[in-house]
C-alpha positions, 0 to 999 in steps of 0.5 A: 499500500505504501508504494502504491501511495507513493506512485500516486503522489509522484503523478500529482507532484509532477502535475503541480510542478507543471500546472502553473508553467502550462497555465501561464503559457496558454494564457500568453498564447491566447492573449497574443503575448510574445512567447519563445515559440513565435518565431517558429509558429508566426509564419505557419499560422499567417500562412493558414490565415491566408489560405483560409481567408481568415482575418485574425484581427476580427473579434467575434461576438458570441453568435458569430463565434458559436456559428464558426464553431458549428460550421467547422465541426459539421464539415469535419464530421462529413469529411470524417464519415466519407473517409470511413465509408470509402477507406477501402478505396484509399492508400495506407491499407495494408491489411485490406480493411473494408468499408465500415458499416454506415451506422457505425461510421455515423456514431464514430465520426460524431464521436471523434469530431465531438472529442468523445472518442467512443468506439463501438469497434476494435481499431486494429481490426476495423480501420486502415492506417489512412482511416486511423491517421485522418479519421481518428488522429486528425479529429483528435487534434481539431476536437481538442482545439475546439474545446479549448478555443470555447473555453478560452472564449468563455474566460474572455467573456467572463473577463468582460470582453464583449467579443469573445475572440475569433474561433478560427484563430483560437483553434489554429493557435490551440493546434500549432502552439499547444497540441502539436509541439507537446504531442510531438515530443510525447510521441517521441518519448512513447517510441523510446518506451516501446510504443510502436511507430511504423506504417508496415502492415501486420507482422507474422511471428512464431509463438513460444507455445504454438498457441493460436490466439487471433486478435479478433477473439479478444473477450469483451472485457478487454476494451474500455469501448464496446466490443460487438463483432464487426463484419470486417475480417481480421487477421488470424494465425497462418499456421500452427505456432504463428500469429499475426500481430497488428501494429501501426504508427501507434505513438502518434495516437497515444500522445495526442489521445492523452494530451487532448483528453480524446481517449479511444485507442488503436487497439481494442484493449486501449492503454491496457494493451502493451503496444499503447502502454508498455510499462509504469513509466509510459503509464505515468506519462499518459497520466500526466498528459491527460491532466496537463491542460484541464489543470493548467486551464485553471491558471489560465483563467486567473491570468486572463481575467486577473483573479488568481485567488478566484482561479486557485479557489476553483482549482482547490474545489475540483482538486478536493473532488478528485482526491476523494474519488481517488480514494474511493477508487483505491479503497474499493479496488483494495477491498476486493470481492468478499467472496473471493477474500473469503476463499483466500484467493489473493486477498492481499493484492486486491481486485486483479481481474481485468487489470494489468500486473505491470501497473498495480493497484495505485497507478490503476486506481489513479488512472481510473480516477484521471481518465474520467475526471479529465474526460479522456476515456482511455483506460489501463484496466477494464472498468467492467471489472472494477468492484461495485464500489470502485465503479462509483468513481468513474460513474459519478465523475462523468455524471457531475462533469466538473472534476477538472473536466476536459479543456474547457468543459470542466471549467464551464460546468464548474461556473455553472454550478458556481452561478447556481450557488451564488443564486441559492445563496442570494435567495437565502440572504434576499440579495441580488447575486454577484459573480466576478463583479457582475449582477446574476440575473434571471437570464443567466440563471436560466442559461446555467440551469439549462446547461445543467439540466441537459446532461441528466436529461440526455442520460436518463431519457436515453436509458428510460427509452432503451429499457421501456421499449427494450431496444437492443437490450441483448447488448447487455452481457450482465443481468441485474444491477451490473447490466443496469450500470453497463447502460448507464455508464455508456450514456453517461460517458457519451453525454460527458464526451468521455468515451470510455465504457463498461466493456461488458456492453456490445453497443455496435447495434443500430439503436445504440449507435443511433441514440448514442450519436444523438446523445454525443452530439447534444451533450457536446454542443448544447452546453457550449452554445448556452454557456457562450451565450452566458459569457457574452451576457456577462461580458456586456454587464457593467462591474459593480463595486463590492460592498459589505453584503457582497458574497466573495467568491474567491475564498474558502466560504465560497469554496465550501458553498460550491462544493455543497451546491455540487453535492446537493444538486448532483445527489438529487439528480443522480443518486436514484440511478447510482442506487439502482446500479453500483450501490445495489450490486455492492450491497448485494456482493457483500451479502453473498449474492452474485448475478449470472 
């Protein structure tokens, strides 16, 4: 246990050393202050603006900013869909992959353009290298940049800028000055650690024991995404004692999928696969990458609106939730299944089913907590194999959707709770609420409430329809509370644009693909549109002087109010479904009951 705690503390220490420099650098990038990289990137950016006909000095108000974001994302979705449908006609297809099923292509293209990266397929057996590069890795840059750009625009509105910036400029600078440099260095590090980076096709090797284990036969519990079979032919063993091993430019995906809090995986097993995550050092690097931008963005907020004390209040509220959920995940995994403990089966090492021995309980619990806190969705252990108690951590973090979150998403959602918190406090003391020196009136409260309610509405409505009409329930591989948790986890992950899943669900069906695509799309864009509208409203307001009756939002008192608001609203909204899923399974398991 002591070594596990030390490993987790090392990850936290590295992040605390990096968060301020990263946040300060992003603030300089998006306020166009001089940086050491300008000499390299200014010509590149200016060339992109000239080629695309963008005026980099145009300052867009919130409707124009939203329009540019939606138009750009729609065009990218159409491009991704076409690539997946005609991949058999395109180059870089050494393994001869065929076209993707239209429903699957619909879901996948929406998933990757929205930074969700939900996968109803196994990448190594479904996609060509061209599709992996241009329909998977390419949108991992652009979707991450879209979220970061919208987060920056939101910060500008909070700071009083009537114009929220220029979406095309923000997106370009996010890619060229943040995503590309860091992911390039990280990819080189992954190659050095043993992650493949090649355009050669599948490799035939001689096995040591002669066992035939075709990649297509991977069980459903070896991925954080759905593993329903696809009609695409898969590599297989060529003869007794030989096996075909898929590979590709995996390091390029491993770097941006974590830095951009994208998720997904080249391989079906994701970051539990030794080609994507070979050892504890690569595991720590992946953990640091997925946390770097979301945590740094809080510092960027403080720097851009000149309210660092406010930023650190937000940071410690998020950090406290993260620490609590990390403890729940770690304790839940160390307690193990009581039925196995009673039999004396590995009680000291905790729950190891579906886990990688090379990471241990500490780095596994840290990864489970990080990937759902930062909306990444990548996994280094099977979430379907977590104990019911430990599974509360990933589910709850996606339900709340404010524990750091992705690049901008978690910050925006936390400020939704902050506005609701000052509104409720104002009601109790009979005073018009204020936030960041601006009066919060009915319009802002309605926008914040609508943005919050969209998240549970998508999850609960989709679940209700699926269960009420028994739509593709054969996709659930487990009965009882665990099967309920599988479906809840799927829609929660999609609404939160996370992308991880209880691997026991086989969601490559017409209803799951269609309903999931709708949940993914609305979960991404409705909240962004509403909150950018709120930022535009806040920017148009005049600042009011503080008085003795003003509730300060940058201290410990408001930190407590904010945490309480999250707990009260979150508990009232989501506790019933948690009670029917992981909590019911946890108490049943400790009572000696199993479900089969």
